[in-house]
C-alpha positions as CSV (number, residue, x, y, z in Angstrom):
1,M,8.8,-3.8,-8.6
2,R,8.6,-5.9,-5.7
3,Q,5.9,-3.5,-4.4
4,W,4.1,-3.4,-7.3
5,T,4.8,-7.8,-7.7
6,R,3.5,-7.9,-4.0
7,I,0.3,-5.6,-4.4
8,Y,-0.9,-7.9,-7.8
9,H,-0.2,-10.9,-6.4
10,H,-3.3,-10.0,-4.6
11,I,-5.8,-8.3,-6.5
12,K,-5.3,-12.1,-8.8
13,M,-6.9,-13.5,-5.5
14,F,-9.5,-10.8,-5.2
15,M,-10.1,-11.5,-8.6
16,N,-10.0,-14.9,-8.0
17,V,-12.8,-14.1,-5.0
18,A,-14.7,-12.5,-7.3
19,R,-14.6,-15.0,-9.8
20,K,-15.6,-17.8,-7.4
21,K,-18.2,-15.8,-5.5
22,G,-20.0,-14.9,-9.3
23,E,-19.8,-19.0,-9.9
24,A,-21.8,-19.6,-6.2
25,V,-24.6,-17.1,-7.3
26,A,-24.3,-17.9,-11.0
27,S,-25.1,-21.9,-10.0
28,L,-28.3,-21.2,-7.8
29,F,-29.6,-18.6,-11.0
30,P,-28.4,-20.6,-14.7
31,N,-30.6,-18.0,-16.5
32,D,-29.3,-14.5,-14.9
33,V,-26.4,-12.4,-15.9
34,V,-23.9,-12.3,-12.4
35,L,-22.0,-9.5,-11.1
36,S,-19.6,-10.4,-8.2
37,T,-16.7,-8.3,-6.8
38,D,-14.0,-8.1,-4.2
39,T,-12.0,-4.9,-3.3
40,I,-8.7,-4.1,-1.7
41,V,-7.6,-0.2,-0.4
42,C,-3.8,0.3,-1.1
43,L,-2.0,3.3,0.5
44,D,1.6,3.6,0.1
45,G,2.0,-0.5,-0.7
46,K,0.3,-1.7,2.4
47,I,-2.7,-3.1,1.7
48,Y,-5.8,-2.9,3.9
49,G,-8.3,-4.7,5.4
50,K,-11.8,-3.9,6.4
51,P,-11.5,-2.7,10.1
52,K,-11.5,-4.8,13.0
53,D,-12.9,-2.6,15.2
54,R,-14.0,1.6,15.6
55,K,-11.1,2.8,17.2
56,D,-9.1,0.3,13.8
57,A,-11.5,2.2,11.9
58,Y,-10.4,5.5,13.5
59,N,-6.9,5.0,13.5
60,T,-7.4,4.3,9.5
61,L,-9.5,6.7,8.7
62,A,-6.3,9.5,10.6
63,T,-3.7,7.4,8.2
64,F,-5.4,8.4,4.5
65,S,-6.3,11.8,5.7
66,G,-5.2,14.3,3.2
67,M,-4.1,11.6,1.3
68,T,-4.9,9.5,-2.0
69,H,-5.0,5.8,-2.1
70,E,-6.0,3.3,-3.9
71,V,-8.7,0.9,-4.5
72,V,-9.0,-2.2,-6.3
73,S,-11.4,-4.0,-7.4
74,G,-12.0,-7.5,-9.0
75,V,-15.1,-8.2,-11.5
76,S,-16.4,-11.3,-13.3
77,I,-19.7,-10.7,-15.3
78,I,-21.1,-14.2,-15.5
79,S,-24.4,-15.8,-17.9
80,K,-24.6,-18.4,-20.5
81,K,-23.1,-15.8,-23.4
82,L,-19.7,-14.8,-21.5
83,N,-17.6,-15.5,-18.1
84,M,-14.8,-12.5,-17.7
85,T,-13.2,-11.4,-15.3
86,M,-11.4,-8.2,-14.6
87,Y,-10.0,-5.8,-12.5
88,V,-10.8,-2.0,-11.7
89,K,-8.3,0.9,-9.7
90,S,-9.8,3.6,-8.6
91,Y,-7.8,6.7,-7.0
92,V,-9.2,8.2,-4.0
93,T,-8.5,11.5,-1.7
94,F,-9.1,11.8,1.3
95,K,-9.5,15.2,2.4
96,K,-8.2,16.4,4.9
97,L,-9.6,15.7,8.2
98,T,-9.8,18.5,10.9
99,K,-9.8,18.4,14.9
100,E,-14.0,18.9,14.4
101,I,-14.5,15.9,12.6
102,E,-12.0,14.0,14.2
103,L,-13.7,14.7,17.9
104,M,-17.0,13.4,16.3
105,I,-15.2,10.6,15.0
106,I,-14.0,9.3,18.7
107,L,-17.0,10.7,20.2
108,K,-19.1,7.7,18.2
109,T,-16.6,5.6,19.1
110,D,-16.7,6.1,22.5
């Protein structure tokens, strides 16, 4: 339960970021429909941000290899008639990385 509470707090935070992004754009284009999002990736209760560098990206891919992780997106739709924010959760399964793929990734990062 504690893990879900922590993740739910982050989901609410990313929904708020998505809404604020949308409001900023909607103020510039008041006659249009604006769709904005912000996304987090979770595996085993850990939230992953954007990789800092290629090595971090490699480590993340290696961690996700053969695993199913959650992708949660805050989504906001703003127009003159509608102002709605929600979240969408998807599950993504990574194929197990082979040594050949790992070597290709390493060679591209060095």
